[in-house]
C-alpha positions in Angstrom: -5.2 -22.3 44.7 -5.9 -20.0 42.1 -4.6 -20.0 38.6 -2.9 -16.9 37.3 -4.4 -16.3 33.7 -2.1 -14.7 31.1 -3.9 -11.5 29.9 -5.5 -11.8 26.5 -4.2 -9.6 23.6 -6.8 -7.5 22.4 -7.0 -7.4 18.7 -10.4 -6.3 16.9 -9.6 -8.8 14.0 -11.0 -12.3 14.6 -8.6 -14.8 13.4 -10.7 -17.7 14.1 -9.8 -20.3 16.7 -6.0 -18.8 16.5 -5.2 -16.1 19.3 -3.8 -13.1 17.7 -0.1 -12.6 17.9 1.5 -9.5 19.3 2.6 -8.7 15.7 -1.0 -8.9 14.6 -2.2 -6.6 17.5 0.7 -4.1 16.6 -0.3 -4.1 12.6 -4.1 -3.7 13.8 -3.1 -0.5 15.9 -0.9 0.8 13.4 -3.4 0.5 10.7 -6.3 1.6 13.2 -8.2 -1.4 12.4 -11.2 -1.4 14.9 -13.8 -3.6 13.2 -13.5 -6.8 11.0 -15.8 -7.2 8.1 -14.7 -10.8 7.2 -17.3 -11.5 4.4 -16.6 -12.5 0.8 -17.6 -9.3 -0.5 -14.9 -7.7 1.8 -12.4 -10.0 0.5 -13.2 -9.2 -3.2 -13.0 -5.5 -2.2 -9.6 -6.1 -0.8 -8.2 -7.7 -3.9 -10.0 -5.2 -6.1 -8.3 -2.4 -4.2 -4.9 -4.5 -4.4 -5.4 -4.3 -8.4 -6.2 -0.7 -8.4 -3.1 0.3 -6.2 -0.6 -1.8 -8.0 -1.8 -0.4 -11.4 -1.3 3.2 -10.2 2.0 2.4 -8.8 2.7 0.7 -12.0 1.5 3.9 -14.3 3.8 6.2 -12.0 6.7 4.2 -13.2 5.6 3.9 -16.6 5.0 7.6 -16.8 8.5 8.5 -15.4 10.7 6.0 -16.9 9.2 5.2 -20.3 6.4 7.5 -21.6 8.1 10.7 -20.7 11.7 10.1 -21.5 11.5 8.0 -24.5 7.8 7.6 -26.1 7.1 11.4 -26.0 10.4 12.4 -27.6 10.1 9.7 -30.1 6.8 11.2 -31.3 8.6 14.5 -31.8 6.6 15.9 -28.6 9.7 17.4 -26.6 9.2 17.5 -23.0 10.8 20.1 -20.7 13.3 18.6 -17.9 11.0 19.5 -15.1 8.0 17.8 -16.1 8.8 14.4 -15.1 8.9 15.2 -11.3 5.9 17.4 -11.6 3.7 14.2 -12.8 5.7 11.7 -10.6 5.1 13.3 -7.6 1.2 13.4 -7.5 0.9 10.1 -9.1 3.3 8.7 -6.7 1.2 10.2 -3.4 -2.1 8.8 -5.0 -0.3 5.4 -5.4 0.8 5.5 -1.7 -2.4 6.6 -0.6 -4.1 3.5 -2.4 -1.4 1.3 -1.1 -2.3 2.1 2.5 -5.8 1.9 2.0 -5.4 -1.4 0.2 -3.1 -3.1 3.0 -5.7 -1.8 5.6 -8.6 -3.4 3.7 -6.8 -6.8 3.6 -6.5 -6.6 7.6 -10.2 -5.3 7.9 -11.2 -8.2 6.0 -9.3 -10.5 8.1 -7.8 -12.2 4.9 -5.9 -15.2 5.0 -3.0 -13.5 3.1 -2.9 -10.3 5.0 0.7 -11.0 6.1 2.0 -11.8 2.5 -0.2 -8.9 1.0 1.4 -6.6 3.7 4.7 -7.4 2.5 4.1 -6.8 -1.0 2.6 -3.6 -0.5 5.4 -2.5 2.1 7.8 -3.3 -0.9 5.9 -1.3 -3.4 5.3 1.6 -0.9 9.1 1.6 -0.1 10.0 1.9 -3.8 7.3 4.5 -4.8 8.5 6.4 -1.6 12.3 6.4 -2.9 10.9 7.5 -6.3 8.8 10.3 -4.9 11.7 11.7 -2.8 14.0 11.3 -5.9 11.6 13.6 -7.7 11.6 16.2 -5.0 15.2 16.2 -5.0 15.2 16.6 -8.7 12.9 19.6 -8.6 15.0 21.4 -5.8 18.2 21.2 -8.3 
């Protein structure tokens, strides 16, 4: 009698003794993760990139919702109406690029918190995308 073996899922990320789930394989393909560099320095790089991405995303919000509408006018530096989106769009796009790089870095590192960080990054990217779309709409008015 021959045994029928279940085909193994192919995922480039080594998750230790646990076989990768279908979700792991799907995310690896989506992020184009082809090689794992699971070292202490790769985890540090992932965490550092997370910090940079969150700072850039936060900077975009602070510029658009605090500095431009409140701080500059309080200092007597009038800002014209269309300046917010002109600053918000490029900063938002840079933030999104860093967010994608950051989540990818967690998967490349095979980080134990990759799913939690993916959820955080996805939430931040959704918010920044919403704000960038709002800026585009504001420019078109």
